[in-house]
ROPA-735130 format. One record per residue: residue in one letter; x, y, z of N, C-alpha, C, CB in turn. Coordinates in steps of 0.001 Angstrom, whole numbers, plus 524288, in hexadecimal, padded with zeros to 5 digits. Glycine has a CB too. Layout:
! residues N
AXYZXYZXYZXYZ;...
This chain:
! residues 178
MF2D02D24B09249FF2B6AD20AE92838F2C09D228D92DC6F2E80D1BBC92755;PF2916D2087930E8F2978D223C93648F2EA1D207E93896F24E9D202493981;AF2F7ED222C93D5BF34A5D21C093FC6F3671D1C299408AF34A1D2479944EA;FF3388D18D49420FF3570D13849433DF33AED0FA593F1DF3385D11BB948A3;GF3238D112693B38F3099D0DD9936E9F2B48D0B83937C3F3479D099C9360D;LF2817D0E4893ABBF22E7D0C4E93BC4F1F0ED0F4293872F2183D0CBE94191;MF1B31D0CCD93732F173CD0F4C93411F1353D11E59379AF1492D0B6793075;PF109FD15C793591F0CE0D1875938DBF08A6D14D393ADAF0A74D1CE6935EF;MF077FD10C39383FF037BD0D2E939FFF0552D0A2893EBBF01F2D0978935A2;SF0A23D091B93EEAF0C33D061094337F0BD3D091A94857F11D8D04829421F;YF0BFAD0E64947FCF0B2ED117094CD2F05C4D107694F04F0BF4D175694BCD;RF0226D101194B86EFCE3D0EFF94D66EFC91D099694FF6EF8F7D0F64948E1;VEFF10D05D994DA6EFF04D008D94FC8F01B4D008695522F01C1CFCAB94BFA;IF0619D03619555BF08E6D03B495A58F057CD066995E69F0E28D06AA959AF;GF02D9D0A6C95CE0EFF5FD0D399607AEFAF9D09BC96261EFD1BD121395DD9;VEF8C4D06BA95EC7EF492D033096049EF6AECFEF996408EF214D00A395B5D;VEFB5ACFD1B962D4EFDB9CF91A96628EFECACFB5B96B90F02D8CF6FD963B0;VF00E5D001D96BC9F01F7D029E970D9EFCD5D0389973BDF04F6D07E197019;FEF8D8D054B970F5EF3C7D062197379EF197D010B975B9EEFE5D087A96F91;LEF1F9CFCF5972A1EF010CF7E997476EF341CF5F297924EF03DCF3E797002;AEF859CF6FF978F4EFBADCF55597D50EFA37CF83E98248F017BCF63A97C06;VEF936CFD5E981C0EF796D00619865BEF24ACFE759883DEF75CD06509851C;LEEEE1CFD8C9848CEE9CDCFB94985F4EEA3FCF62D98892EE64ECFB4D9811C;AEED8BCF2D798674EEE56CEDA6988B8EF0D6CEE1C98E25EF1CBCEA3F98514;GEF473CF1CA98EC2EF6E2CF2A8993E4EF2E2CF486997D0EFB5ACF6A19937E;GEEF54CF79E9965AEEB2CCF96F999CAEE792CF4FB99B48EE813CFDCB99732;SEE66CCF19299787EE30ACED2E998C7EE606CE94299C27EE0FACEA8C993BB;AEEB26CE8F299B6AEEE49CE58B99ECCEEE2BCE7B59A454EF407CE51699CC6;AEEEA8CECCF9A4D6EEE5FCEF2D9AA0FEE8F5CEE5C9AC54EEFB2CF5179A9DA;LEE4FCCEEE49A907EDFAECEDFC9AACBEDEFECE83F9AC61EDBBECEF809A67E;AEE14BCE4B09A954EE0FFCDF239AA9CEE3CFCDE169AFC8EE365CDBC99A62B;WEE853CE09D9B08EEEB2FCDFFB9B57AEE7FACE20C9BA08EF07DCE2CD9B53C;QEE56FCE6709B944EE233CE8B39BD6CEDDAFCE5079BEBCEE016CEE229BBC6;FEDB3ACE2D89BAB1ED6EDCDF2C9BB8CED8D8CDA4C9BE73ED46ACDD9F9B649;QEDD6CCD8479BCC6EDFB2CD3BE9BF67EE0D6CD5099C520EE4BECD1F79BC97;DEE2B2CD9AE9C620EE3EECDB609CB7AEDEFBCDB859CECBEE696CE0D39CB72;WEDAC9CDD909CCBCED5DACDDC89CF9DED3D6CD8409D0BAED1BACE0F19CC83;RED3F2CD50B9CC92ED218CCFB79CD3DED575CCCB99D139ED219CCCDF9C7F6;YEDA79CCD609D0F9EDE04CCACE9D4A4EDD2BCCCE89DA33EE3C6CCB9D9D2EF;GEDC25CD1FB9DA98EDAFCCD4559DFB9ED612CD1FA9E217EDA5ACDA4A9DF39;RED214CD1519DEE1ECD44CCEDE9E0D2ECE44CC9359E279EC8F5CCF109DC9A;QED14CCC6609DF7BED28FCC0F69E0DFED59FCC0BF9E604ED5BCCBE569DC71;LED952CC4599E69AEDC51CC4899EB7FED8D1CC5E39F022EE0C5CC8899EB11;AED538CC9849EF5DED1A7CCAF49F390ECE25CC6559F500ECE50CCFB49F1F5;EECC3FCC3849F116EC8F4CBEEC9F211ECC16CBAAC9F4D9EC6ABCBCC99ECE3;QED0DACB9E59F312ED442CB6009F58BED573CB78B9FB32ED968CB5649F26B;AED66DCBC719FC32ED774CBE4BA017DED2A6CBD87A04F6ED911CC415A0169;RECE03CBE99A02CCEC92DCBDD3A05C2EC86CCB80CA071CEC471CBFDDA02A1;LEC932CB49EA0355EC8B0CAEFDA0446ECCBCCAD10A083FEC948CABF79FF1E;HED166CAF31A07D9ED586CADBFA0B89ED416CAF80A1114EDACDCB02EA09DD;AED1FDCB42FA1191ED05DCB627A16B4ECBEBCB2D8A18ECECEA9CBBECA1650;EEC837CB14DA15A0EC3F4CADEBA176EEC60BCA89FA1945EBFE6CAD21A130A;AEC9C9CA66CA164BECC13CA162A17CDECEF6CA1E6A1D04ECFD9C9F5FA137D;LED1E1CA618A1DA6ED49ACA6F7A22A3ED0BDCA7A3A271CED829CABCAA2247;NECC7CCAA48A2620EC87ACAB0BA2A23EC619CA5C8A2BB4EC429CAECEA2827;LEC4F3CA279A27D8EC2D0C9D43A2905EC6B9C99FDA2C20EC153C9A65A23EE;LECBB2C9A3AA2AA4ECFB9C9754A2D82ED03FC994EA3319ED4FEC97BFA2AB3;TECFEFC9E67A33C3ED04ECA0ACA3900ECBB3C9EFAA3C5CED08BCA6A9A38B1;QEC6FFC9EFDA3A13EC266C9D41A3CFAEC2C6C9779A3E60EBD73C9E45A39CF;AEC4B1C9444A3ABFEC547C8EABA3BD3EC94CC8DCDA4024EC6E8C8BB0A36D2;AECD92C90ACA3FF9ED19AC9029A4406ECF7BC91E7A4951ED67FC9364A4293;AECC72C9615A4964ECA32C97EFA4E58EC656C93EFA5085EC772C9D44A4D91;TEC32DC91A5A4D18EBF79C8DA0A4ECDEC256C88DFA50F3EBBE6C8BFFA4A44;QEC670C8748A4E44EC985C82D1A5018ECC26C8414A554AECDA7C8146A4BFD;QECE15C88C7A55D6ED096C8A50A5ABDECCA1C8A45A5F39ED318C8FC7A5A36;QEC7E9C8C29A5E3BEC3DFC8C0FA6246EC26EC8676A63BBEBF01C8F06A606E;TEC22AC830BA5FD7EC0FCC7D8AA60DFEC540C7B1EA6437EC061C7A7AA5BBA;EECA20C7C13A62C6ECE80C79E8A65C1ECEA9C7C30A6B47ED3B2C7AFAA62EC;QECD74C811EA6BC6ECD63C8392A70F0EC909C8135A744BECCA8C8990A7071;GEC491C8032A71E9EC050C7DA7A74BFEC1D6C782BA768BEBB6EC7D64A7153;KEC47DC754CA731BEC653C7013A7499ECA35C706BA7916EC8D8C6D48A6FE7;RECDC1C7431A78C8ED1B9C74CFA7CDBECF2BC762AA820CED5B6C790EA7B54;LECB57C79A5A81FAEC8A4C7B17A86D0EC5B2C7672A891BEC4DBC7FA1A85CF;AEC32CC7364A85BDEC061C6EB8A879DEC434C6AD8A8A04EBD52C6C16A8319;LEC8BAC6A2AA878BECCB6C66AAA89ABECEB7C68ABA8EE4ED141C6610A85D0;EECFA6C6DBAA8F44ED174C6FFAA9437ECD69C6F29A9884ED29EC75D7A938F;QEC86AC6FB8A973DEC459C6EE3A9B2BEC421C6930A9CDCEBF06C7099A990C;REC488C6584A990EEC491C5FF9A9A76EC944C5EA8A9DD9EC491C5C92A958D;LECDD1C60BDA9C64ED286C5FABA9F70ED227C6200AA4E6ED756C61CCA9CA2;SECFE1C66A4AA54DECF37C6918AAA6BECB94C65D9AADD8ECD12C6EACAA9D3;TEC748C6411AAB9AEC3A3C60C3AAE86EC640C5BB0AB031EBEC4C5F95AAB3D;SEC92BC5953AAC8FECBF2C547CAADC2ECFFEC5561AB209ECE94C524EAA8D5;EED2BAC59B6AB1BAED6ACC5AF8AB5B1ED427C5BB8ABB05ED9B9C5FE7AB425;QECFB2C5E55ABB27ECCF7C5F15AC01CECB29C59DAAC25EEC844C62BFABF5F;NEC923C5672ABF07EC767C5148AC0D7ECBF2C4E24AC30CEC4CFC4E3FABC5D;HED04DC4E34AC05BED4C4C4B2EAC22BED730C4D95AC714ED8DBC4AC9ABDDA;YED727C52ADAC771ED916C5538ACC2BED597C53CDAD0D1ED94FC5B3CACB6C;RED07BC53BDACFDAECCCAC5246AD3FAECDB3C4C9BAD59EEC712C530BAD21B;AECE78C491EAD1CFECF79C43A0AD313ED489C4308AD625ECFB5C4053ACE13;LED882C45EFAD497EDD82C45B0AD75BEDCFEC47BDADCE9EE1AEC48CBAD468;SEDA5DC4C19ADD92ED9C0C4E44AE2DBED654C4AAEAE63FED755C53D3AE297;DED24FC483DAE3E9ECF17C4481AE6DDED25CC3FD4AE899ECA66C42A4AE38A;AED598C3DCEAE513ED8E8C3957AE66FEDCD0C3ADCAEAAEEDBD1C374AAE18F;QEDF05C3F8CAEA45EE2BAC414AAEE4CEDFF8C41FDAF389EE561C4675AECA5;REDB48C43FEAF378ED84DC44ACAF851ED716C3F5EAFAC8ED32FC47B4AF741;DED56BC3BA8AF783ED446C3662AF97DED92AC33CCAFBAEED1F1C32F9AF525;QEDD88C347DAF903EE26EC3241AFAE8EE40CC34CCB0007EE6C3C32E5AF6D1;GEE339C39D4B0086EE46AC3C9BB056FEE116C3A95B09E0EE393C4281B04CE;REDC13C39BBB08DCED89EC3790B0CE3EDA6CC321FB0E8EED2F1C3754B0AE1;LEDBECC2EFFB0AB6EDDB9C29BDB0BE5EE2B4C29DDB0F25EDEA1C26AEB06E0;REE651C2D57B0DCAEEB1CC2DE3B10E5EE9E0C2FA2B1676EEEDBC31CEB0E4D;DEE63DC3349B16F6EE4B8C3524B1C33EE24FC30B7B1F5FEE0D2C39C0B1BCA;REDEF9C2D9CB1CFEEDC85C2945B1FC6EE092C252FB2163ED848C26BEB1C5D;LEE483C2474B1E08EE8AAC20C8B1F71EEBF9C22F0B23E5EEC22C1F97B1AAF;AEECF4C2800B23C6EF041C2A65B27D1EED94C2A6DB2D1AEF1B5C2FF4B2649;TEE87DC2AF1B2D3AEE5AAC2B22B3233EE3E1C25BEB33FDEE0F8C2EB9B31BC;AEE592C21BBB315AEE430C1C58B3293EDE55C1B60B3216EE600C1AF9B380A;DEDBAAC1EBBB2F57ED622C1DFDB2E47ED56AC199FB2A3FED3A0C2323B2C55;LED96BC18D8B271BED93BC14F5B22F5EDE4CC11DDB231AED862C178DB1D80;REDDF6C0CE3B2288EE28CC0974B2260EE269C067EB1D38EE2A7C0592B272B;LEE6EEC063CB1AB9EE75CC0324B15F7EE92ABFDB5B1769EEB26C05B2B11FF;SEE704BF9D5B14C6EE8A0BF478B15B1EE8F5BF1B6B107CEE4D0BF19EB196C;VEEB97BED52B107CEEC22BEA3FB0BB9EEA4DBE4BBB0CD0EF1DABEA45B09B7;LEE86ABE225B08D0EE6D6BDCA8B0946EEBB2BD93AB094DEE319BDB0DB04BD;LEEBA8BD559B0C7BEEFF0BD1A2B0CA0EEE5BBCCC6B09A0EF176BD044B124F;DEF22EBCA69B071AEF13FBC5A4B0423EF0DFBC11BB07FFEF5ABBC4AFB0002;AEEC94BBE5EB0801EEBBBBBA11B0BABEEF39BB572B0A6DEE60BBB85FB0B98;NEF11DBB50BB059FEF471BB0ACB040DEFA2EBB1B6B0511EF3A6BAF7AAFE5A;DEFB84BB685B068BF00F9BB800B076AF02ADBB611B0CC3F01B8BBE03B06F8;AF0714BB359B0CF4F0903BB129B11E4F0ABFBB576B1595F0D8ABAD61B10E5;AF0CB6BB9DCB1365F0E90BBE19B16C1F0A0EBC0CFB196DF11B7BC20AB13A0;SF056DBC079B1739F00F5BC31BB199CEFE91BBFE8B1DFAEFCDABC445B1587;AF009EBBB51B1ED6EFE77BB7EFB22E7EFFDDBB9D6B2853F0060BB265B222F;CF0376BBD8BB28A5F04D2BBFA0B2DC7F002ABC271B301AF098ABC351B2D6A;GF0062BC38CB34E4EFBDABC599B37A5EFABEBCB45B368CEFC8BBC4E5B3D4A;VEF8E1BCC94B31E3EF74EBD1F4B30A7EF17EBD24EB31B4EF8A6BD380B2ACF;PEEFF3BD5D7B350DEEA5BBD62CB3642EE74DBD823B3196EE96BBD9BFB3AF4;TEE2BBBD623B30F5EDF5CBD7E5B2CB4EDC08BDC5FB2EACEDBE4BD361B2A9A;AEDACEBDFE3B2B28ED776BE449B2C9BED1E1BE253B2CA2ED823BE908B28C6;SECF37BE34BB30CBEC9CCBE184B3110EC652BE5DEB2F24EC844BDFD9B36B3;SEC3ECBE4DBB2ACEEC09FBE8D7B286CEBB8CBE647B26DEEC353BEB74B23A3;TEB758BE89FB2856EB246BE665B2707EB094BE7EEB2194EAE32BE818B2AF5;GEB2B2BEC3AB1F8EEB0F3BEE1DB1A69EB490BEC7DB1616EB078BF3F5B1A6C;GEB862BE92FB16E8EBC27BE7CDB12E4EB9ECBE3F8B0EFFEC0FEBE58FB1555;VEBC20BE3E1B0A75EBA71BE068B0654EBDBCBDB6BB0670EBAD6BE321B00F8;DEC1BCBDB72B09B8EC574BD72BB09AFEC387BD287B0CE3ECAAEBD905B0BBD;HEBF8FBD329B0FE1EBD6CBCF26B134CEC183BCD0AB170EEBB2CBCABAB1016;GEC447BD09EB198DEC7F7BCF3CB1D9DECD1ABCD25B1BABEC59DBCB65B2110;AECECFBCE88B16F6ED3E0BCCC7B14FCED826BCF53B183EED48CBCE21B0F10;AEDC9CBCCDDB183DEE0F7BCEDDB1B57EE2D6BD405B1906EE581BCAD7B1B91;REE39ABD7DFB1C5CEE544BDD0DB1AB0EE9AFBDED0B1E32EE0ACBE103B1AD1;AEED10BE212B1C21EF14ABE45FB1F41EF0DFBEA41B1EC7EF6D3BE264B1D6F;REF15BBECE5B2334EF0F1BF291B233AEF639BF4DBB21B8EEF22BF4A1B28AC;LEF614BF8FDB1E64EFADCBFB9BB1CB0EFC76BFFB0B20A4EFA21BFE1DB174B;DF0198C006CB20E7F03BDC0495B2427F01CEC09CBB21F8F09E1C045EB244F;PF003BC0D8FB254CEFE40C1296B2357F0214C156FB1FBCEFCEDC1616B27E3;TF0725C14F5B20A7F0AF9C178BB1D42F0ACEC1535B17CDF1086C1714B1F8C;HF0A80C1005B178BF0A2DC0D77B1270F04F5C0EABB0FD1F0AE4C0784B1301;AF00E7C0F02B12DEEFBCCC1069B10A9EFC02C15E0B0E4EEF77AC101EB14E4;QEFEA8C1982B10EBEFF3CC1ED6B0ED3F023FC1EB0B09ABF0213C2270B12D4;RF0646C1B8DB0968F0953C1B23B0492F05FEC18EAB002BF0E31C17B3B056C;IF02D3C1510B0163EFF5AC12C8AFD6BEFB76C16DEAFB81EFC68C0DF7AFFA3;IEF94EC19DFAFF0FEF590C1DFDAFD8FEF847C2216AFA33EF31CC2097B027A;TEFD26C2379AFB82F000FC2747AF85EF00F5C2534AF2D8F0555C2895AFAFA;IF0243C2036AF27BF031CC1DD8AED55EFE0DC1DC7AEA2FF0544C1840AEDE8;TEF9BBC1C4CAECAEEF4BDC1C38AE9D3EF305C21B9AE85FEF079C198DAED1C;DEF455C258CAEBA7EF312C2AFFAEA70EF5F9C2CB3AE583EF47BC2EA1AEF18;AEFB04C2B54AE53BEFE0AC2CADAE08AEFBD3C29E0ADBBDF03E2C2B3DAE14A;GEFA33C24FCADC7FEF7D8C221AAD821EF2B9C2480AD65AEF6F4C1C75AD9A6;DEEF80C260EADA20EEA88C2899AD8C0EEB86C2DB2AD5D0EE73FC29AAADDB5;SEEF3FC30B8AD7B0EF086C35ADAD50DEF27CC34B0ACF88EF4A9C38BEAD82D;AEF5B4C30A1ACEECEF7B4C2F5BAC9B6EF346C2DB8AC615EFBD1C2AFCACA0C;LEEF99C2AA2AC810EEB31C28FFAC4C9EE7C5C2DA0AC33AEE7E6C24E9AC7A4;IEE6EDC3122AC6DCEE3C4C35C3AC59FEE697C3929AC1A0EE294C38F4ACAA2;AEEBBFC39C3AC233EEEC8C3CCBABE65EEEB4C3A2EAB90EEF471C3D77AC043;LEEEFFC34F9AB8F8EEEBDC321CAB409EE96EC32E5AB16BEEFC3C2C41AB4F1;QEE540C32A8AB470EE00FC338FAB23CEDF9CC391BAB018EDBD1C3296AB662;AEE1F6C3CE2AB2C8EE1D2C424BAB0E1EE4C5C42C1AABC0EE428C460FAB4F5;CEE945C4033AAB60EEC45C4059AA67EEE942C3DC0AA20BEF198C3DA6AA738;QEE6D3C3959AA32AEE3C8C36A9A9F1FEDF2CC39F3A9D50EE1D6C3165AA125;AEDC98C3C82AA0F3ED82AC3FE4A9F82EDA0EC447AA9C3DED549C41E7AA471;YEDE9DC4693A9D8BEE0DFC4AEFA9A99EE206C493DA94FBEE5F0C4CF1A9D49;IEE46CC44BBA9461EE5B3C42C4A8F21EE0C0C41A9A8C0BEE910C3DC9A8F79;REDCCCC3F56A8E9CED7D4C3E58A8BDEED557C4370A8A12ED400C3B58A8F6D;AED59CC4777A8D6FED348C4C7EA8BF4ED62CC4EE6A8768ED345C5044A9093;LEDB4EC4E5AA8742EDE45C5086A82E5EDD6BC4D78A7DDAEE409C509FA8437;AEDC76C486AA7E61EDBD2C4519A79C5ED6A0C45F6A7709EDC51C3F71A7B48;RED2D6C483FA79AEECDADC4917A7741ECDF3C4CC4A72C8EC9D5C4B1FA7B27;
């Protein structure tokens, strides 16, 4: 009997089994190689699709950025125009107030106030200003001291400046709210 108690036929069976195992191992390696190629193609396709998606996102972001930049530039232009208009209004008001102060200082212009005809204190002998162009039809008037008139003009100047500044702020907020 052979050495391990195997029959000569069993060597053939073992040989066939070993041959089949080697053959199966080769086909497994071939199957692994095929899987690797197929997986490589899938990865390449996935990478291509990912790159296309990133490219589309980049283009969309660039378009949105250009749109926002255009809006910002339009807002800056509106604000600049509004600022110029309000600066012009402020300088015009200051110029007019300066002229009025100059006319008051040179006695070219006198400020007066209407007196209440029903007031007992006004019954004293305050001369009325005789004016042919007045709308008051000769109502009793009292002339203001030039110093007090200057103070009144200064107060109205500050009020005019405040109103112009308020209008500028409101225009700024409206422009931002658009």
